Backbone as numpy.savetxt, mean C-alpha at the origin, in Angstrom:
# Nx Ny Nz CAx CAy CAz Cx Cy Cz
7.44 18.84 -4.85 6.62 17.90 -4.11 6.88 16.50 -4.66
7.10 15.57 -3.75 7.36 14.19 -4.15 6.11 13.32 -4.09
6.30 12.12 -4.48 5.22 11.15 -4.52 4.86 10.65 -3.12
3.70 10.02 -3.03 3.31 9.25 -1.85 3.27 7.80 -2.30
3.92 6.94 -1.55 3.97 5.51 -1.84 3.09 4.79 -0.84
2.21 3.91 -1.32 1.35 3.13 -0.44 1.80 1.68 -0.41
1.68 1.08 0.77 2.10 -0.30 0.98 0.94 -1.09 1.57
0.57 -2.16 0.89 -0.38 -3.13 1.44 0.46 -4.33 1.87
0.92 -4.29 3.12 1.91 -5.25 3.63 1.26 -6.59 3.91
1.89 -7.64 3.41 1.43 -9.00 3.67 2.60 -9.88 4.05
2.31 -11.00 4.67 3.38 -11.89 5.11 4.17 -12.46 3.93
3.49 -12.74 2.83 4.16 -13.32 1.66 4.44 -12.29 0.57
3.41 -11.50 0.26 3.49 -10.52 -0.83 3.06 -9.16 -0.30
3.61 -8.12 -0.91 3.25 -6.76 -0.53 2.89 -5.99 -1.79
1.71 -5.41 -1.77 1.25 -4.60 -2.88 1.71 -3.17 -2.71
2.04 -2.52 -3.82 2.53 -1.15 -3.80 1.78 -0.30 -4.81
1.54 0.94 -4.42 0.91 1.92 -5.31 1.59 3.25 -5.06
1.48 4.14 -6.02 2.18 5.42 -5.91 1.35 6.52 -6.57
1.52 7.74 -6.07 0.86 8.88 -6.70 1.74 9.40 -7.83
1.16 10.26 -8.64 1.94 11.03 -9.59 2.64 12.13 -8.78
3.52 12.88 -9.39 4.29 13.91 -8.69 3.42 15.01 -8.10
2.26 15.26 -8.71 1.36 16.29 -8.19 0.39 15.75 -7.14
0.46 14.46 -6.89 -0.38 13.78 -5.89 -1.87 13.89 -6.23
-2.16 13.79 -7.49 -3.55 13.86 -7.94 -4.12 12.46 -8.10
-3.35 11.57 -8.70 -3.85 10.22 -8.96 -3.04 9.18 -8.20
-3.71 8.08 -7.88 -3.07 6.92 -7.28 -3.03 5.83 -8.34
-1.88 5.19 -8.47 -1.71 4.17 -9.51 -1.10 2.91 -8.92
-1.67 1.74 -9.25 -1.03 0.50 -8.80 0.38 0.44 -9.38
1.33 -0.01 -8.57 2.71 -0.07 -9.02 3.09 -1.51 -9.32
3.22 -2.32 -8.31 3.54 -3.73 -8.48 3.38 -4.44 -7.15
3.61 -5.73 -7.18 3.61 -6.54 -5.97 4.98 -7.18 -5.87
5.57 -7.12 -4.68 6.88 -7.74 -4.46 6.76 -8.78 -3.35
7.65 -9.74 -3.39 7.73 -10.70 -2.30 8.16 -9.92 -1.05
7.48 -10.16 0.06 7.74 -9.38 1.27 9.18 -9.50 1.74
9.78 -10.67 1.56 11.17 -10.82 1.98 12.14 -9.99 1.13
11.68 -9.46 0.01 12.48 -8.61 -0.87 12.11 -7.13 -0.74
11.13 -6.83 0.11 10.56 -5.49 0.16 11.57 -4.41 0.52
12.36 -4.59 1.57 13.29 -3.55 1.98 14.33 -3.28 0.89
14.81 -4.31 0.22 15.76 -4.10 -0.88 15.10 -3.34 -2.02
13.86 -3.71 -2.34 13.14 -3.03 -3.40 12.94 -1.56 -3.03
12.51 -1.31 -1.79 12.28 0.07 -1.35 13.57 0.89 -1.42
14.68 0.33 -0.98 15.95 1.06 -1.01 16.28 1.47 -2.44
16.09 0.57 -3.39 16.36 0.86 -4.79 15.39 1.91 -5.33
14.11 1.74 -5.05 13.09 2.66 -5.55 13.28 4.07 -4.98
13.54 4.14 -3.68 13.67 5.45 -3.03 14.96 6.18 -3.44
15.92 5.46 -3.96 17.12 6.09 -4.53 16.79 6.76 -5.85
15.85 6.17 -6.58 15.54 6.63 -7.93 14.40 7.65 -7.98
13.45 7.52 -7.08 12.24 8.35 -7.13 12.15 9.24 -5.90
11.56 10.42 -6.08 11.35 11.32 -4.95 10.03 10.94 -4.27
10.14 10.35 -3.11 8.98 9.96 -2.31 9.05 10.73 -1.00
7.99 11.50 -0.71 7.97 12.33 0.49 7.25 11.68 1.66
6.46 10.67 1.37 5.68 10.03 2.43 5.32 8.61 2.01
5.21 7.75 3.00 4.76 6.38 2.78 3.51 6.16 3.62
2.52 5.53 3.01 1.28 5.18 3.71 1.20 3.66 3.72
0.97 3.11 4.90 0.86 1.65 5.02 -0.52 1.32 5.55
-1.09 0.26 4.99 -2.41 -0.17 5.42 -2.41 -0.58 6.88
-3.39 -0.09 7.62 -3.57 -0.41 9.02 -4.70 -1.44 9.14
-4.33 -2.70 9.34 -5.35 -3.75 9.38 -6.11 -3.76 10.71
-7.40 -3.54 10.62 -8.24 -3.58 11.81 -9.41 -4.53 11.58
-9.91 -5.03 12.67 -11.06 -5.92 12.62 -12.34 -5.08 12.60
-13.46 -5.74 12.41 -14.73 -5.03 12.32 -15.04 -4.24 13.59
-14.55 -4.71 14.75 -14.82 -4.01 16.00 -13.83 -2.87 16.25
-12.93 -2.62 15.29 -11.98 -1.53 15.41 -10.65 -1.91 16.03
-10.55 -3.13 16.56 -9.28 -3.56 17.15 -8.31 -3.95 16.04
-7.02 -3.81 16.35 -6.00 -4.18 15.37 -6.02 -5.67 15.11
-5.74 -6.05 13.88 -5.70 -7.47 13.53 -4.34 -8.04 13.88
-4.26 -9.35 13.79 -3.02 -10.07 14.08 -1.88 -9.65 13.15
-2.21 -9.16 11.99 -1.19 -8.74 11.03 -0.28 -7.64 11.57
-0.75 -6.90 12.55 0.08 -5.84 13.14 1.35 -6.41 13.75
1.34 -7.69 14.13 2.54 -8.32 14.68 3.66 -8.38 13.65
3.33 -8.29 12.37 4.32 -8.30 11.30 4.59 -6.88 10.79
3.57 -6.04 10.86 3.70 -4.69 10.32 4.54 -3.80 11.24
4.36 -3.93 12.54 5.13 -3.09 13.48 6.64 -3.25 13.28
7.17 -4.49 13.24 8.61 -4.62 13.02 9.06 -4.03 11.67
8.22 -4.21 10.63 8.55 -3.63 9.34 8.64 -2.11 9.46
7.66 -1.50 10.12 7.66 -0.04 10.26 8.88 0.44 11.03
9.26 -0.27 12.08 10.46 0.09 12.83 11.70 0.03 11.97
11.80 -1.02 11.17 12.93 -1.18 10.26 12.93 -0.07 9.21
11.76 0.25 8.69 11.64 1.31 7.68 12.12 2.63 8.27
11.67 2.96 9.48 12.05 4.23 10.11 13.56 4.31 10.36
14.17 3.18 10.66 15.63 3.17 10.86 16.35 3.39 9.54
15.89 2.71 8.50 16.58 2.77 7.21 16.29 4.07 6.45
15.09 4.61 6.64 14.69 5.82 5.91 14.13 6.86 6.89
14.97 7.40 7.76 14.47 8.27 8.83 13.86 9.58 8.36
14.14 10.00 7.14 13.61 11.26 6.63 12.28 11.13 5.90
11.77 9.91 5.80 10.49 9.70 5.11 9.45 9.29 6.14
8.45 10.15 6.36 7.41 9.78 7.33 6.58 8.60 6.82
6.16 7.75 7.75 5.31 6.62 7.41 4.03 6.76 8.23
2.90 6.70 7.54 1.60 6.92 8.13 0.74 5.68 7.94
-0.03 5.34 8.95 -0.95 4.20 8.82 -2.32 4.72 8.38
-2.98 3.94 7.52 -4.31 4.30 7.04 -5.17 3.03 7.00
-6.39 3.15 7.46 -7.31 2.01 7.57 -7.41 1.26 6.24
-7.22 -0.04 6.31 -7.28 -0.85 5.09 -8.46 -1.81 5.06
-9.42 -1.63 5.96 -10.57 -2.52 5.96 -11.25 -2.52 4.60
-11.60 -3.69 4.15 -12.36 -3.93 2.91 -11.58 -3.67 1.63
-10.28 -3.37 1.72 -9.56 -3.06 0.48 -9.48 -4.25 -0.46
-9.35 -5.46 0.07 -9.30 -6.62 -0.82 -10.64 -6.83 -1.51
-11.73 -6.63 -0.78 -13.07 -6.76 -1.37 -13.25 -5.70 -2.44
-12.86 -4.47 -2.12 -12.98 -3.39 -3.10 -12.09 -3.64 -4.32
-10.93 -4.23 -4.10 -10.04 -4.55 -5.22 -10.71 -5.55 -6.16
-11.33 -6.58 -5.59 -12.04 -7.56 -6.42 -13.18 -6.91 -7.18
-13.93 -6.03 -6.51 -15.03 -5.34 -7.18 -14.52 -4.47 -8.32
-13.39 -3.80 -8.10 -12.81 -2.95 -9.14 -12.38 -3.78 -10.34
-11.83 -4.96 -10.09 -11.39 -5.82 -11.19 -12.59 -6.31 -11.99
-13.67 -6.65 -11.30 -14.89 -7.08 -11.99 -15.45 -5.93 -12.82
-15.55 -4.76 -12.19 -16.08 -3.58 -12.89 -15.22 -3.22 -14.09
-13.92 -3.49 -14.00 -13.01 -3.19 -15.10 -13.01 -4.25 -16.19
-13.82 -5.31 -16.01 -13.92 -6.34 -17.02 -12.80 -7.37 -17.00
-12.09 -7.46 -15.90 -10.99 -8.43 -15.81 -11.54 -9.84 -15.77
-10.91 -10.73 -16.50 -11.35 -12.13 -16.55 -11.15 -12.80 -15.20
-11.97 -13.82 -14.94 -11.95 -14.51 -13.65 -10.56 -15.07 -13.33
-9.91 -15.63 -14.33 -8.58 -16.20 -14.11 -7.60 -15.13 -13.64
-7.66 -13.95 -14.24 -6.78 -12.85 -13.86 -7.12 -12.32 -12.47
-8.42 -12.34 -12.10 -8.83 -11.86 -10.78 -8.33 -12.78 -9.67
-8.01 -14.02 -9.99 -7.53 -14.97 -8.99 -6.05 -14.77 -8.68
-5.38 -13.94 -9.43 -3.97 -13.65 -9.20 -3.86 -12.71 -7.99
-3.41 -13.25 -6.86 -3.35 -12.47 -5.63 -2.39 -11.30 -5.71
-1.37 -11.39 -6.54 -0.44 -10.27 -6.72 -1.16 -9.05 -7.30
-2.09 -9.30 -8.22 -2.87 -8.20 -8.80 -3.77 -7.60 -7.73
-4.41 -8.44 -6.94 -5.28 -7.96 -5.86 -4.48 -7.09 -4.90
-3.28 -7.51 -4.55 -2.46 -6.78 -3.57 -2.10 -5.38 -4.06
-1.70 -5.24 -5.32 -1.33 -3.90 -5.78 -2.55 -3.01 -5.97
-3.69 -3.60 -6.31 -4.91 -2.80 -6.41 -5.38 -2.39 -5.01
-5.23 -3.29 -4.03 -5.57 -2.95 -2.65 -4.69 -1.79 -2.16
-3.41 -1.80 -2.51 -2.52 -0.69 -2.14 -3.01 0.60 -2.78
-3.48 0.52 -3.99 -4.00 1.69 -4.69 -5.25 2.23 -3.99
-6.10 1.33 -3.53 -7.31 1.74 -2.82 -6.95 2.41 -1.50
-5.96 1.87 -0.80 -5.48 2.51 0.43 -5.01 3.93 0.11
-4.24 4.06 -0.95 -3.70 5.36 -1.33 -4.80 6.33 -1.74
-5.78 5.85 -2.49 -6.90 6.72 -2.89 -7.65 7.22 -1.66
-7.89 6.33 -0.69 -8.56 6.73 0.54 -7.76 7.76 1.31
-6.47 7.55 1.37 -5.59 8.48 2.08 -5.60 9.85 1.38
-5.48 9.86 0.07 -5.52 11.13 -0.66 -6.83 11.86 -0.43
-7.93 11.12 -0.44 -9.23 11.72 -0.20 -9.31 12.32 1.20
-8.73 11.64 2.19 -8.74 12.17 3.55 -7.93 13.47 3.64
-6.86 13.57 2.86 -6.07 14.82 2.87 -6.85 15.97 2.24
-7.65 15.66 1.23 -8.43 16.71 0.56 -9.51 17.27 1.47
-9.94 16.48 2.44 -11.00 16.92 3.37 -10.47 17.83 4.46
-9.15 17.90 4.60 -8.56 18.72 5.67 -8.67 20.20 5.36
């Protein structure tokens, strides 16, 4: 069984998180510049066994897709072309940035460190992944 990789896709930066090989825990991985994401993924997927990718599905409070989908759809199409054997699944990402900030506060992170958006992005990816794992356990 391979890992599950989560992506919190952003126009500038993309947060990444990954499970352990047994898919028990979700761990923040890193944040990469979005324009470098496909190169980073190609390198990572050559080295690590990843069986599935989960990408945050940005929706508004009324349930409609947010404007960010205009950037995520082309990325997903490109991903499917480049990595046709790895399924990519969308998972609701509402409130992940808020939850990431709350987690950093609860973890005792200093205010200056909490202002680092790269840290927020990878923690948000981890929250997406944790939610996805929890949804699989309910099946």
